[in-house]
N, C-alpha and C positions, 0 to 999 in steps of 0.2 A: 504494500500500500504506500509506504513511504517513497519508494522509487517512482511510483506513478503520480503521487500527489505533488511532489516538489516541482516537476515541470508544469503541472496544471496551475499551481500557485504563481509561478513565474509568468505564464501566459495570461492569467487573470490580471496580474499587475500591469502587464503591457497593455491589455485592453482597457483597463481602468485609466491608465496614464493617457492613452490616446483619446479616450472619451472626455477626460477633463480638459485636455488641450482644445478640443473641438466644441466644448460646452460654452454656455454664456459666461462672460468674464466676471464672475463674482467670487469673493473670498479667495482670490488667486494665491496669495502667499500662504494662507492657512492650508489650502488644499495641496500646494506644492510641498510644504513641510510634511504633511501627512504621507504623501507619496515617497518622499526621501526617507522618512523614518521606516516606512513599510519595506522599502527596498533594502535598507540596512538589516532589518530583521530577516528578510528572506535570504540575504547573502550570508548570514551568520551561521556557522556550523555548530555553535553552542546552543542555539535555540531549537527546542523540540518541534517536530513537524506539527503536532497538535496546536502549539502556540502560534506557529506561523499561520495555520489555517484560521485560528480565532482572530488574529489581527487582520487578515484579508477580509474575512466576513464582516468584521467591525467597520473597516473602511468602506466596504460596499454598502452597508446599512446607512452609514452617514451620508453617502452620496444619494442613496434612494430617498432619504428623509428630506434632502434639499428640494426634491421635486414636489413635495406636498406642504411646504410652509412658506410663509411670507415674512419678510424682514425689511427693516430700513436701516441703512448704514450711512455713515458720513465718509466720503472718499474724495480723493483728488483725481480728476479725470482729465484726459486730453480731449477737449471739445473742439468743435469747429472754430470757436472764437478764442481758443487758447486753453491753458491749464487752469482749472477752477476747482474749488472745494464745493461739493454738492452733497445733497442727500440722495441716496439711491434706494429705490423701491424694487425689491425682487419679488416677483410673483412666481414662486416655485422655480421650475425650469422653463417657464412659459414666456416671461418677459421681464425686461429691466427698464426702469424709467429713472430719470433724474430730475431734480429741481434744484436750482441754485439757492444758496442760503437766503439771498434777498428776494427770491421768488420771481426774479425778472426773466428767467429762462427755464424752459422745460424741454425734455427730450427723451429719447429712448435709444436702446441699443438695437441696431439693425443687424441681425445675424447673417443675412445674405451678403451684406457689404462688409461685415466685420468691424463696424465703427459706430460711434455715438452720433446721433443726428438730432438736430433741433426739431421740435414739432410746434404747431401753432399754439400761441399763448392761451388760447381758449381752453386748452386742456389743463391749465395750471390748477384750477380749483378742484377738478376731479382727481388729479394726482395728489394734491394736498389732502383731500378727503380719504383717499386710499391709504396714504401714509398714516393718517390719524387712526384708521381702522387697524392697520398692521401694528401700530404702537399701542393699541387698545385704549385709545383716548376717545374713541367714538364707536358707537354700536355699528355692527355690520349692516350694510345696505347695498343695493345694486347701484353700480356706477358705470359710466361709459369711458373706456380707455381705448386709445388707438392701438390695436394689436395687429391689424392687417395693413393694407395699403391706405395711405391718407390721400384723399383727392386734393389736387392743387387748388 
């Protein structure tokens, strides 16, 4: 079992690493640290295979959980207008939105283009409401956010 499990764990790490690189850009440093630590465990001859398996499953569970929760973080992003500190709203693995701290600009991450894009200011209030819900400062309600194409 050990001889068959070790290559499987290495392959799983490779697939997880590739997935994270292609995923939405959130918690990048935390996720990279987790991958590095997992790689060190997998490369260690002192760690039992059962512990390696536990660590791989734990990393996979954390990544799965990202798909079903929302959070708001403060980050520095390279935006079309330059580097800015913003609040980022993550809706699972579905969408990322940002709002500048002064509320003057809102935008989203476009996964097809691999970059942050500004969206019409009319979405500012909806993004602010969504952030308040994610931070549990407001009761959950239906809101409209631009998740598909935005008409010009």
